[in-house]
The first five atom37 places (N, CA, C, CB, O) and aatype in JSON, in Angstrom:
{
  "aatype": [12, 9, 11, 7, 9, 8, 8, 11, 7, 10, 5, 19, 16, 3, 12, 6, 11, 16, 10, 8, 13, 18, 4, 3, 9, 10, 7, 13, 16, 8, 0, 13, 3, 10, 11, 3, 3, 3, 7, 11, 14, 17, 9, 6, 18, 19, 11, 19, 0, 3, 7, 15, 13, 19, 6, 13, 13, 18, 7, 7, 16, 11, 6, 6, 11, 8, 5, 18, 3, 8, 9, 4, 13, 6, 19, 6, 6, 9, 6, 11, 10, 0, 5, 6, 10, 1, 11, 11, 6, 19, 3, 13, 0, 5, 6, 10, 15, 19, 7, 11, 3, 16, 2, 16, 5, 13, 17, 10, 1, 3, 14, 3, 7, 2, 17, 10, 6, 13, 12, 6, 10, 3, 14, 5, 15, 14, 5, 11, 16, 15],
  "atom_mask": [
    [1, 1, 1, 1, 1],
    [1, 1, 1, 1, 1],
    [1, 1, 1, 1, 1],
    [1, 1, 1, 0, 1],
    [1, 1, 1, 1, 1],
    [1, 1, 1, 1, 1],
    [1, 1, 1, 1, 1],
    [1, 1, 1, 1, 1],
    [1, 1, 1, 0, 1],
    [1, 1, 1, 1, 1],
    [1, 1, 1, 1, 1],
    [1, 1, 1, 1, 1],
    [1, 1, 1, 1, 1],
    [1, 1, 1, 1, 1],
    [1, 1, 1, 1, 1],
    [1, 1, 1, 1, 1],
    [1, 1, 1, 1, 1],
    [1, 1, 1, 1, 1],
    [1, 1, 1, 1, 1],
    [1, 1, 1, 1, 1],
    [1, 1, 1, 1, 1],
    [1, 1, 1, 1, 1],
    [1, 1, 1, 1, 1],
    [1, 1, 1, 1, 1],
    [1, 1, 1, 1, 1],
    [1, 1, 1, 1, 1],
    [1, 1, 1, 0, 1],
    [1, 1, 1, 1, 1],
    [1, 1, 1, 1, 1],
    [1, 1, 1, 1, 1],
    [1, 1, 1, 1, 1],
    [1, 1, 1, 1, 1],
    [1, 1, 1, 1, 1],
    [1, 1, 1, 1, 1],
    [1, 1, 1, 1, 1],
    [1, 1, 1, 1, 1],
    [1, 1, 1, 1, 1],
    [1, 1, 1, 1, 1],
    [1, 1, 1, 0, 1],
    [1, 1, 1, 1, 1],
    [1, 1, 1, 1, 1],
    [1, 1, 1, 1, 1],
    [1, 1, 1, 1, 1],
    [1, 1, 1, 1, 1],
    [1, 1, 1, 1, 1],
    [1, 1, 1, 1, 1],
    [1, 1, 1, 1, 1],
    [1, 1, 1, 1, 1],
    [1, 1, 1, 1, 1],
    [1, 1, 1, 1, 1],
    [1, 1, 1, 0, 1],
    [1, 1, 1, 1, 1],
    [1, 1, 1, 1, 1],
    [1, 1, 1, 1, 1],
    [1, 1, 1, 1, 1],
    [1, 1, 1, 1, 1],
    [1, 1, 1, 1, 1],
    [1, 1, 1, 1, 1],
    [1, 1, 1, 0, 1],
    [1, 1, 1, 0, 1],
    [1, 1, 1, 1, 1],
    [1, 1, 1, 1, 1],
    [1, 1, 1, 1, 1],
    [1, 1, 1, 1, 1],
    [1, 1, 1, 1, 1],
    [1, 1, 1, 1, 1],
    [1, 1, 1, 1, 1],
    [1, 1, 1, 1, 1],
    [1, 1, 1, 1, 1],
    [1, 1, 1, 1, 1],
    [1, 1, 1, 1, 1],
    [1, 1, 1, 1, 1],
    [1, 1, 1, 1, 1],
    [1, 1, 1, 1, 1],
    [1, 1, 1, 1, 1],
    [1, 1, 1, 1, 1],
    [1, 1, 1, 1, 1],
    [1, 1, 1, 1, 1],
    [1, 1, 1, 1, 1],
    [1, 1, 1, 1, 1],
    [1, 1, 1, 1, 1],
    [1, 1, 1, 1, 1],
    [1, 1, 1, 1, 1],
    [1, 1, 1, 1, 1],
    [1, 1, 1, 1, 1],
    [1, 1, 1, 1, 1],
    [1, 1, 1, 1, 1],
    [1, 1, 1, 1, 1],
    [1, 1, 1, 1, 1],
    [1, 1, 1, 1, 1],
    [1, 1, 1, 1, 1],
    [1, 1, 1, 1, 1],
    [1, 1, 1, 1, 1],
    [1, 1, 1, 1, 1],
    [1, 1, 1, 1, 1],
    [1, 1, 1, 1, 1],
    [1, 1, 1, 1, 1],
    [1, 1, 1, 1, 1],
    [1, 1, 1, 0, 1],
    [1, 1, 1, 1, 1],
    [1, 1, 1, 1, 1],
    [1, 1, 1, 1, 1],
    [1, 1, 1, 1, 1],
    [1, 1, 1, 1, 1],
    [1, 1, 1, 1, 1],
    [1, 1, 1, 1, 1],
    [1, 1, 1, 1, 1],
    [1, 1, 1, 1, 1],
    [1, 1, 1, 1, 1],
    [1, 1, 1, 1, 1],
    [1, 1, 1, 1, 1],
    [1, 1, 1, 1, 1],
    [1, 1, 1, 0, 1],
    [1, 1, 1, 1, 1],
    [1, 1, 1, 1, 1],
    [1, 1, 1, 1, 1],
    [1, 1, 1, 1, 1],
    [1, 1, 1, 1, 1],
    [1, 1, 1, 1, 1],
    [1, 1, 1, 1, 1],
    [1, 1, 1, 1, 1],
    [1, 1, 1, 1, 1],
    [1, 1, 1, 1, 1],
    [1, 1, 1, 1, 1],
    [1, 1, 1, 1, 1],
    [1, 1, 1, 1, 1],
    [1, 1, 1, 1, 1],
    [1, 1, 1, 1, 1],
    [1, 1, 1, 1, 1],
    [1, 1, 1, 1, 1]
  ],
  "atom_positions": [
    [[-23.9, 7.59, 4.11], [-22.94, 7.61, 4.95], [-21.9, 7.29, 4.46], [-23.1, 7.02, 5.89], [-21.97, 6.66, 3.4]],
    [[-20.58, 7.57, 5.01], [-19.31, 7.39, 4.74], [-18.84, 6.3, 5.34], [-18.62, 8.39, 5.03], [-18.75, 6.41, 6.56]],
    [[-18.43, 5.04, 4.79], [-17.66, 3.95, 6.01], [-16.58, 4.03, 6.05], [-17.73, 2.53, 5.94], [-16.1, 4.16, 7.18]],
    [[-15.64, 4.01, 4.87], [-14.01, 4.44, 5.27], [-13.28, 4.25, 4.15], [0.0, 0.0, 0.0], [-14.12, 4.54, 3.29]],
    [[-12.36, 3.98, 3.6], [-11.83, 4.12, 2.67], [-11.92, 2.53, 1.6], [-10.54, 4.68, 3.2], [-11.64, 1.44, 2.09]],
    [[-12.33, 2.66, 0.22], [-12.58, 1.32, -0.39], [-11.38, 1.31, -1.24], [-14.02, 1.11, -1.22], [-11.16, 0.1, -1.3]],
    [[-10.6, 1.8, -1.83], [-9.68, 1.52, -2.58], [-8.86, 2.44, -2.97], [-10.07, 1.01, -3.42], [-9.4, 3.5, -2.68]],
    [[-7.7, 2.66, -3.53], [-6.79, 4.02, -3.9], [-6.36, 3.17, -5.31], [-5.21, 4.6, -2.55], [-5.96, 2.01, -5.36]],
    [[-6.53, 3.93, -6.22], [-5.98, 3.73, -7.57], [-4.4, 3.92, -8.22], [0.0, 0.0, 0.0], [-3.98, 5.07, -8.07]],
    [[-3.79, 3.32, -8.67], [-2.41, 3.56, -8.59], [-2.52, 3.18, -10.51], [-1.32, 2.37, -7.22], [-3.39, 2.45, -11.0]],
    [[-1.55, 3.79, -11.22], [-0.89, 3.38, -12.28], [0.16, 2.82, -12.23], [-0.73, 4.12, -12.94], [0.93, 3.39, -11.45]],
    [[0.66, 1.75, -12.81], [2.01, 1.1, -12.74], [2.74, 0.66, -14.08], [1.86, -0.11, -11.91], [1.94, 0.38, -14.98]],
    [[3.69, 0.57, -14.32], [4.4, 0.38, -15.41], [4.92, -1.44, -15.64], [5.64, 1.5, -15.22], [5.3, -1.81, -16.75]],
    [[4.88, -2.25, -14.64], [5.05, -3.36, -14.71], [4.12, -4.27, -13.71], [6.32, -3.43, -14.59], [4.26, -4.58, -12.53]],
    [[3.06, -4.59, -14.71], [1.92, -5.09, -13.76], [2.64, -6.31, -12.89], [0.47, -5.7, -14.71], [2.48, -6.55, -11.69]],
    [[3.41, -6.93, -13.76], [3.73, -8.47, -12.68], [4.71, -8.14, -11.66], [4.51, -9.93, -13.55], [4.77, -8.86, -10.67]],
    [[5.31, -7.35, -11.74], [6.02, -6.92, -10.89], [5.42, -6.15, -9.42], [6.76, -6.21, -11.67], [5.74, -6.5, -8.29]],
    [[4.5, -5.02, -9.75], [3.38, -4.63, -8.91], [2.73, -5.97, -7.7], [2.17, -4.16, -10.11], [2.73, -6.09, -6.48]],
    [[2.32, -6.66, -8.68], [1.67, -8.19, -8.35], [2.36, -8.83, -7.32], [1.72, -9.25, -9.58], [1.92, -9.28, -6.27]],
    [[3.61, -8.8, -7.81], [4.69, -9.55, -7.0], [4.79, -9.13, -5.66], [6.03, -9.41, -7.59], [4.55, -9.69, -4.59]],
    [[5.28, -7.83, -6.01], [4.96, -7.07, -4.45], [4.14, -6.88, -3.31], [4.87, -6.22, -4.51], [4.34, -6.93, -2.1]],
    [[2.86, -6.59, -4.28], [2.09, -6.26, -3.17], [1.15, -7.76, -2.77], [1.11, -4.83, -3.61], [0.46, -7.81, -1.75]],
    [[1.24, -8.75, -3.59], [0.48, -10.16, -3.2], [1.77, -11.07, -2.41], [-0.2, -11.1, -4.86], [1.59, -11.74, -1.4]],
    [[2.87, -10.95, -3.0], [3.94, -12.07, -2.79], [4.59, -11.79, -1.46], [5.09, -12.12, -3.99], [4.82, -12.53, -0.5]],
    [[4.87, -10.33, -1.7], [5.91, -9.63, -0.43], [5.12, -9.29, 0.84], [6.67, -8.06, -0.93], [5.37, -9.75, 1.95]],
    [[4.1, -8.37, 0.55], [3.31, -7.98, 1.38], [1.79, -8.73, 1.62], [3.26, -6.73, 1.02], [0.85, -8.22, 2.23]],
    [[1.81, -9.66, 1.19], [0.73, -10.65, 1.6], [-0.79, -10.55, 1.35], [0.0, 0.0, 0.0], [-1.6, -11.27, 1.92]],
    [[-1.22, -9.25, 0.13], [-2.34, -9.08, 0.37], [-2.84, -10.22, -1.01], [-2.73, -7.41, 0.45], [-1.97, -10.96, -1.48]],
    [[-4.2, -10.25, -1.54], [-4.64, -11.28, -2.23], [-5.23, -10.12, -3.53], [-5.81, -12.4, -1.27], [-5.8, -9.03, -3.57]],
    [[-4.65, -11.23, -4.58], [-5.4, -10.87, -5.7], [-6.56, -11.1, -5.87], [-5.03, -11.23, -6.59], [-6.84, -12.29, -5.72]],
    [[-7.6, -10.27, -6.18], [-9.06, -10.4, -6.01], [-9.9, -10.81, -7.32], [-9.58, -9.07, -5.5], [-10.63, -11.78, -7.5]],
    [[-9.52, -9.69, -8.21], [-9.96, -10.09, -9.75], [-9.77, -8.71, -10.68], [-11.76, -10.66, -9.81], [-9.75, -7.55, -10.28]],
    [[-9.65, -9.21, -12.08], [-9.39, -8.0, -13.0], [-10.58, -7.52, -14.01], [-8.13, -8.35, -13.89], [-11.41, -8.29, -14.51]],
    [[-10.52, -6.09, -14.22], [-11.4, -6.06, -15.52], [-10.35, -5.62, -16.49], [-12.78, -5.0, -15.48], [-9.17, -5.27, -16.39]],
    [[-11.66, -5.82, -17.97], [-10.84, -5.54, -19.23], [-11.56, -4.3, -20.0], [-10.77, -6.95, -20.24], [-12.79, -4.3, -19.94]],
    [[-11.03, -3.4, -20.6], [-11.6, -2.26, -21.35], [-12.54, -2.79, -22.09], [-10.7, -1.5, -22.18], [-12.95, -3.94, -22.16]],
    [[-12.85, -1.78, -22.66], [-14.37, -2.52, -23.97], [-14.14, -3.25, -25.02], [-15.24, -1.44, -24.9], [-14.95, -4.0, -25.58]],
    [[-12.66, -2.98, -25.38], [-12.04, -3.87, -26.22], [-11.37, -5.84, -25.79], [-10.87, -2.82, -26.55], [-10.88, -6.68, -26.54]],
    [[-11.62, -5.86, -24.61], [-11.21, -6.95, -23.82], [-9.96, -6.67, -23.19], [0.0, 0.0, 0.0], [-9.54, -7.38, -22.28]],
    [[-9.5, -5.93, -23.52], [-7.43, -6.08, -23.07], [-7.8, -5.59, -21.83], [-5.81, -4.82, -24.04], [-8.73, -4.9, -21.42]],
    [[-6.52, -6.31, -21.16], [-6.38, -5.57, -19.4], [-6.38, -4.36, -19.2], [-5.15, -5.78, -18.61], [-5.77, -3.56, -19.91]],
    [[-7.21, -4.02, -18.03], [-7.07, -2.4, -17.57], [-7.08, -2.5, -16.39], [-8.14, -1.34, -17.95], [-6.3, -1.74, -15.82]],
    [[-7.88, -3.41, -15.53], [-7.36, -2.85, -13.82], [-6.99, -4.14, -13.25], [-8.73, -2.03, -12.64], [-7.5, -5.13, -13.77]],
    [[-6.4, -4.25, -12.53], [-6.0, -5.5, -11.64], [-6.4, -4.75, -9.68], [-3.75, -5.94, -12.08], [-6.13, -3.69, -9.1]],
    [[-7.02, -5.82, -9.35], [-7.32, -5.24, -7.93], [-6.98, -6.22, -7.11], [-8.75, -4.81, -7.63], [-7.24, -7.4, -7.33]],
    [[-6.16, -5.63, -5.74], [-5.59, -6.82, -4.93], [-6.32, -6.12, -3.5], [-3.55, -7.05, -4.98], [-6.47, -4.95, -3.14]],
    [[-6.66, -7.31, -2.96], [-7.79, -7.09, -1.58], [-6.6, -6.93, -0.44], [-9.11, -8.76, -1.15], [-5.78, -7.83, -0.27]],
    [[-6.58, -5.63, 0.36], [-5.84, -5.35, 1.6], [-6.97, -6.03, 2.88], [-5.51, -3.45, 1.72], [-6.62, -6.98, 3.58]],
    [[-7.83, -5.6, 2.98], [-8.89, -6.4, 4.15], [-10.0, -6.74, 3.61], [-9.38, -5.59, 5.4], [-10.01, -6.8, 2.38]],
    [[-11.11, -7.03, 4.28], [-12.53, -6.97, 3.67], [-13.43, -5.66, 3.14], [-13.29, -7.52, 4.66], [-13.78, -4.95, 4.08]],
    [[-13.77, -5.31, 2.15], [-13.87, -3.8, 1.59], [-12.65, -3.06, 1.38], [0.0, 0.0, 0.0], [-12.69, -1.84, 1.22]],
    [[-11.86, -3.54, 1.37], [-10.37, -2.79, 1.05], [-9.46, -3.16, 0.21], [-9.59, -2.71, 2.06], [-8.74, -4.17, 0.23]],
    [[-9.52, -2.18, -0.64], [-8.63, -2.79, -2.54], [-7.55, -1.63, -2.62], [-10.03, -2.61, -4.56], [-7.46, -0.52, -2.1]],
    [[-6.73, -2.37, -3.53], [-5.86, -0.79, -4.12], [-6.22, -1.89, -5.98], [-3.08, -0.36, -3.23], [-6.42, -3.06, -6.33]],
    [[-6.1, -0.53, -6.6], [-6.65, -1.01, -8.22], [-5.42, -0.23, -8.89], [-8.55, -0.31, -8.86], [-4.99, 0.91, -8.74]],
    [[-5.01, -1.33, -9.72], [-3.69, -1.04, -10.2], [-3.82, -0.84, -12.17], [-2.6, -2.52, -9.58], [-3.7, -1.78, -12.96]],
    [[-4.03, 0.27, -12.46], [-4.02, 0.54, -13.96], [-3.09, -0.15, -14.32], [-3.87, 1.87, -14.46], [-2.19, -0.56, -13.59]],
    [[-3.24, -0.42, -15.93], [-1.83, -0.65, -16.76], [-1.34, 0.87, -17.53], [-2.13, -2.01, -18.14], [-2.01, 1.9, -17.57]],
    [[-0.33, 0.72, -17.94], [0.03, 2.23, -18.46], [0.51, 3.17, -17.81], [0.0, 0.0, 0.0], [0.3, 4.3, -18.26]],
    [[1.09, 3.07, -16.88], [1.54, 3.7, -15.89], [2.95, 4.29, -16.5], [0.0, 0.0, 0.0], [3.48, 3.71, -17.44]],
    [[3.5, 5.41, -15.94], [4.79, 5.87, -16.27], [5.77, 6.07, -15.11], [4.65, 7.07, -16.98], [5.27, 6.02, -13.99]],
    [[7.15, 6.32, -15.2], [7.63, 6.3, -14.07], [8.24, 7.71, -13.55], [8.51, 5.28, -14.12], [9.4, 7.86, -13.16]],
    [[7.18, 8.76, -13.62], [7.83, 9.8, -13.0], [8.09, 10.28, -11.65], [7.43, 10.54, -13.39], [7.29, 9.62, -10.99]],
    [[8.52, 10.78, -11.11], [8.82, 11.34, -9.77], [7.15, 10.97, -8.95], [9.33, 13.29, -9.93], [6.15, 11.4, -9.52]],
    [[7.01, 10.29, -7.84], [6.14, 10.17, -6.78], [6.16, 10.92, -5.56], [6.18, 9.06, -6.46], [6.84, 10.39, -4.68]],
    [[5.59, 12.04, -5.24], [5.55, 12.49, -4.02], [4.87, 11.91, -2.61], [5.1, 13.5, -4.29], [3.82, 11.32, -2.36]],
    [[5.7, 12.25, -2.03], [5.26, 11.11, -0.38], [4.23, 11.52, 0.03], [6.24, 11.14, 1.13], [3.67, 10.78, 0.84]],
    [[3.63, 12.65, -0.29], [2.19, 12.98, 0.21], [1.14, 12.58, -0.43], [1.95, 14.22, 0.29], [0.03, 12.58, 0.1]],
    [[1.43, 12.08, -2.01], [0.58, 11.2, -2.63], [0.79, 9.78, -2.12], [0.76, 11.29, -4.08], [1.91, 9.3, -2.31]],
    [[-0.04, 9.1, -1.56], [0.51, 7.87, -0.59], [-0.89, 6.99, -0.3], [1.29, 8.52, 1.08], [-2.06, 7.36, -0.37]],
    [[-0.3, 5.61, 0.09], [-1.43, 5.1, 0.96], [-0.95, 4.76, 1.89], [-2.22, 4.13, 0.6], [0.25, 4.48, 1.96]],
    [[-1.94, 4.7, 3.08], [-1.31, 4.04, 4.59], [-2.31, 2.96, 4.86], [-1.26, 5.23, 6.07], [-3.52, 2.96, 4.64]],
    [[-1.39, 1.82, 5.52], [-2.11, 0.67, 5.5], [-2.09, 0.19, 7.34], [-1.29, -0.5, 4.28], [-1.25, -0.55, 7.84]],
    [[-3.05, 0.72, 7.93], [-2.89, 0.29, 9.49], [-2.75, -0.86, 9.45], [-3.92, 0.54, 10.47], [-3.19, -1.67, 8.64]],
    [[-1.71, -1.09, 10.96], [-1.05, -2.21, 11.32], [-1.45, -2.87, 12.47], [0.16, -1.97, 11.42], [-2.29, -2.31, 13.18]],
    [[-0.97, -4.04, 12.83], [-0.94, -4.55, 14.5], [0.83, -4.71, 14.47], [-2.05, -6.48, 14.93], [1.54, -4.75, 13.46]],
    [[1.12, -4.76, 15.44], [2.82, -5.87, 15.5], [3.71, -4.62, 14.44], [2.67, -8.27, 14.29], [4.51, -5.21, 13.71]],
    [[3.72, -3.67, 14.3], [4.65, -2.84, 13.56], [6.13, -3.13, 13.57], [4.49, -1.57, 14.0], [6.81, -2.92, 12.57]],
    [[6.5, -3.49, 14.39], [7.83, -4.15, 14.71], [8.04, -5.32, 13.93], [7.95, -4.52, 16.13], [8.87, -5.35, 13.02]],
    [[7.16, -6.54, 14.35], [7.41, -7.83, 13.64], [7.13, -7.67, 12.17], [6.54, -8.99, 14.22], [7.81, -8.4, 11.45]],
    [[6.02, -6.63, 11.4], [5.97, -6.54, 10.22], [7.3, -5.82, 9.52], [4.77, -5.96, 10.02], [7.69, -6.24, 8.43]],
    [[7.76, -5.08, 9.97], [9.31, -4.27, 9.49], [10.05, -5.7, 9.12], [10.38, -3.17, 11.05], [10.45, -6.05, 8.01]],
    [[10.13, -6.56, 10.62], [11.42, -7.69, 10.8], [10.87, -8.49, 9.38], [11.43, -8.89, 12.62], [11.74, -8.57, 8.51]],
    [[10.13, -8.83, 9.2], [9.4, -9.85, 8.03], [10.1, -9.26, 6.52], [7.32, -9.63, 8.02], [10.82, -9.85, 5.72]],
    [[9.43, -7.57, 6.49], [9.75, -7.61, 5.37], [11.35, -6.74, 5.09], [8.48, -7.12, 4.69], [11.7, -6.14, 4.07]],
    [[12.0, -6.92, 6.22], [13.75, -6.96, 5.92], [14.29, -8.31, 5.72], [14.69, -6.35, 7.21], [15.5, -8.38, 5.51]],
    [[13.52, -9.53, 5.77], [13.79, -10.85, 5.87], [13.77, -10.91, 3.95], [12.48, -11.88, 6.99], [14.48, -11.63, 3.25]],
    [[12.81, -10.02, 3.53], [12.62, -10.41, 1.97], [13.55, -9.49, 1.42], [11.05, -10.22, 1.26], [13.81, -9.64, 0.22]],
    [[14.14, -8.53, 2.08], [15.04, -7.92, 1.51], [14.55, -6.8, 1.04], [15.61, -8.58, 0.68], [15.2, -6.24, 0.15]],
    [[13.36, -6.24, 1.46], [12.6, -5.07, 1.08], [13.0, -3.79, 1.57], [11.35, -5.22, 1.43], [12.83, -3.64, 2.78]],
    [[13.54, -2.69, 0.83], [14.26, -1.49, 1.04], [13.16, -0.67, 1.75], [14.87, -0.82, -0.35], [11.96, -0.77, 1.48]],
    [[13.69, 0.15, 2.68], [12.97, 0.8, 3.4], [13.11, 2.2, 2.9], [13.27, 0.56, 4.72], [14.28, 2.58, 2.85]],
    [[12.09, 3.17, 2.46], [12.08, 4.77, 2.41], [12.71, 5.72, 3.66], [10.54, 5.19, 2.29], [13.42, 6.72, 3.73]],
    [[11.82, 4.52, 4.94], [12.3, 5.86, 5.9], [11.81, 4.9, 6.96], [11.49, 7.72, 5.77], [10.61, 4.62, 7.09]],
    [[12.86, 4.38, 7.76], [12.78, 3.37, 8.53], [11.82, 3.94, 9.87], [14.31, 2.85, 8.84], [11.55, 5.13, 10.01]],
    [[11.32, 2.75, 10.92], [10.63, 2.62, 12.27], [10.67, 4.15, 12.55], [11.45, 1.57, 13.49], [11.66, 4.75, 12.12]],
    [[9.67, 4.9, 13.23], [9.88, 6.2, 13.93], [8.37, 6.4, 14.4], [10.54, 7.49, 12.9], [7.42, 5.71, 14.03]],
    [[8.33, 7.49, 15.3], [7.05, 7.93, 15.74], [6.77, 9.14, 15.37], [6.88, 7.88, 17.01], [7.64, 10.0, 15.48]],
    [[5.43, 9.47, 14.83], [5.22, 10.67, 14.04], [4.64, 11.29, 15.07], [0.0, 0.0, 0.0], [4.26, 10.74, 16.1]],
    [[4.53, 12.59, 14.77], [3.48, 14.16, 15.42], [2.56, 13.37, 16.02], [2.53, 15.46, 14.14], [2.34, 13.78, 17.16]],
    [[1.85, 12.27, 15.71], [0.76, 12.07, 16.18], [0.61, 10.99, 16.81], [-0.01, 12.19, 15.42], [-0.4, 10.3, 16.94]],
    [[2.05, 10.78, 17.36], [2.49, 9.49, 18.31], [2.1, 8.11, 17.67], [1.7, 9.56, 19.83], [1.93, 7.14, 18.41]],
    [[1.99, 8.02, 16.62], [1.68, 6.58, 16.04], [2.93, 6.36, 15.63], [0.57, 6.38, 14.84], [3.69, 7.3, 15.39]],
    [[3.38, 4.72, 15.47], [5.05, 4.08, 14.71], [4.31, 4.09, 13.78], [6.07, 2.48, 15.06], [3.08, 3.94, 13.75]],
    [[5.59, 4.38, 12.38], [5.08, 4.48, 11.34], [6.65, 3.59, 10.69], [4.5, 6.16, 10.92], [7.61, 3.27, 11.38]],
    [[6.5, 3.37, 9.2], [7.01, 3.08, 8.43], [7.07, 3.25, 6.9], [6.92, 2.41, 8.77], [6.0, 3.08, 6.33]],
    [[8.2, 3.58, 6.1], [7.72, 4.11, 4.68], [8.57, 2.93, 3.7], [8.27, 6.02, 4.34], [9.73, 2.58, 3.95]],
    [[7.87, 2.49, 2.74], [8.28, 1.77, 1.83], [7.72, 2.6, 0.26], [7.71, 0.22, 2.2], [6.79, 3.41, 0.24]],
    [[8.55, 2.17, -0.99], [8.01, 2.55, -1.78], [7.83, 1.18, -3.09], [8.73, 3.84, -2.0], [8.71, 0.36, -3.36]],
    [[6.74, 1.23, -3.58], [6.71, -0.01, -4.3], [7.39, -0.24, -5.68], [5.41, -0.29, -4.46], [8.33, 0.55, -5.81]],
    [[7.24, -1.04, -6.73], [8.04, -0.89, -7.88], [7.82, 0.4, -9.01], [7.84, -2.18, -8.55], [8.51, 0.47, -10.03]],
    [[6.94, 1.25, -8.72], [6.91, 2.33, -9.54], [6.87, 3.65, -8.63], [5.7, 2.19, -10.49], [6.35, 4.75, -8.81]],
    [[7.64, 3.09, -7.56], [8.12, 4.5, -6.68], [6.6, 5.1, -5.9], [0.0, 0.0, 0.0], [6.72, 6.14, -5.25]],
    [[5.28, 4.48, -5.95], [4.43, 5.1, -5.12], [4.96, 4.72, -3.58], [2.92, 4.66, -5.49], [5.3, 3.61, -3.17]],
    [[4.91, 6.03, -2.81], [4.89, 5.98, -1.27], [3.98, 5.28, -0.42], [4.78, 7.15, -0.83], [2.94, 5.87, -0.09]],
    [[4.2, 4.13, -0.01], [3.59, 3.34, 1.02], [3.63, 3.66, 2.58], [4.14, 2.13, 0.86], [4.67, 3.33, 3.15]],
    [[2.54, 4.33, 3.43], [2.98, 3.84, 4.81], [2.21, 3.07, 5.41], [3.2, 4.75, 5.68], [0.99, 2.95, 5.29]],
    [[3.15, 2.38, 6.27], [2.4, 1.05, 7.51], [2.32, 1.86, 8.93], [3.7, -0.71, 7.87], [3.38, 2.31, 9.35]],
    [[1.35, 2.04, 9.56], [1.17, 2.82, 11.04], [0.57, 1.94, 11.68], [0.35, 4.2, 11.18], [-0.41, 1.4, 11.17]],
    [[0.98, 1.63, 12.82], [0.38, 1.67, 13.85], [-0.04, 2.5, 15.0], [0.73, 1.09, 14.09], [0.79, 3.11, 15.68]],
    [[-1.72, 2.54, 15.29], [-2.39, 3.54, 16.15], [-2.02, 3.59, 17.56], [-3.77, 3.35, 16.1], [-2.48, 2.72, 18.3]],
    [[-1.07, 4.7, 18.16], [-1.03, 4.62, 19.49], [-1.92, 4.94, 20.08], [-0.25, 5.12, 19.95], [-2.24, 6.11, 19.85]],
    [[-2.89, 4.16, 21.19], [-4.3, 4.3, 21.66], [-4.14, 6.13, 22.34], [-4.73, 2.8, 23.07], [-5.16, 6.61, 22.83]],
    [[-3.35, 6.65, 22.31], [-3.45, 8.09, 22.91], [-3.12, 8.99, 21.63], [-2.3, 8.38, 24.27], [-2.74, 10.15, 21.8]],
    [[-3.28, 8.43, 20.3], [-3.03, 9.18, 18.83], [-4.63, 10.03, 18.82], [-2.74, 7.77, 17.18], [-5.74, 9.64, 19.19]],
    [[-4.22, 11.19, 18.29], [-5.71, 11.9, 17.73], [-6.36, 11.03, 17.0], [-5.63, 13.18, 16.78], [-7.59, 11.09, 17.07]],
    [[-5.69, 9.9, 16.03], [-6.92, 9.33, 15.17], [-7.73, 8.43, 16.32], [-6.34, 8.26, 13.7], [-8.95, 8.41, 16.16]],
    [[-7.26, 7.77, 17.33], [-7.81, 6.96, 18.41], [-8.8, 8.1, 19.11], [-6.53, 6.28, 19.48], [-10.01, 7.94, 19.22]],
    [[-8.3, 8.92, 19.42], [-9.03, 10.1, 20.56], [-10.09, 10.81, 19.68], [-7.8, 11.47, 21.25], [-11.15, 11.18, 20.17]],
    [[-9.8, 10.97, 18.44], [-11.04, 11.66, 18.2], [-12.6, 11.43, 17.44], [-10.57, 12.51, 17.68], [-13.44, 12.33, 17.47]]
  ]
}
């Protein structure tokens, strides 16, 4: 039985910048790392919430990332979160708006250009009523 999304994996070009962005800016927690068969750094896991992670692989490239390939984080008090991120001088790829599904959202790009959606569910949205 499927319970939900456990993690999203992304390749990154600069692990230090990535961990700073996700942990220091967004407030997630660095959970653990895995080494490859030769004992070299391979994956860094960042905990978003209980049972929910983003895994970052070393060795990524700076190719253009498409918005359809993204991670969506469900949030509460989206306006407050947006305000906190602006105070940290985070550039928004797309400002607060209401989507076709009636949810409020905004978009950022991480240091590698990966698209991040932050969404507060509207009680009448299809995600809540389905």
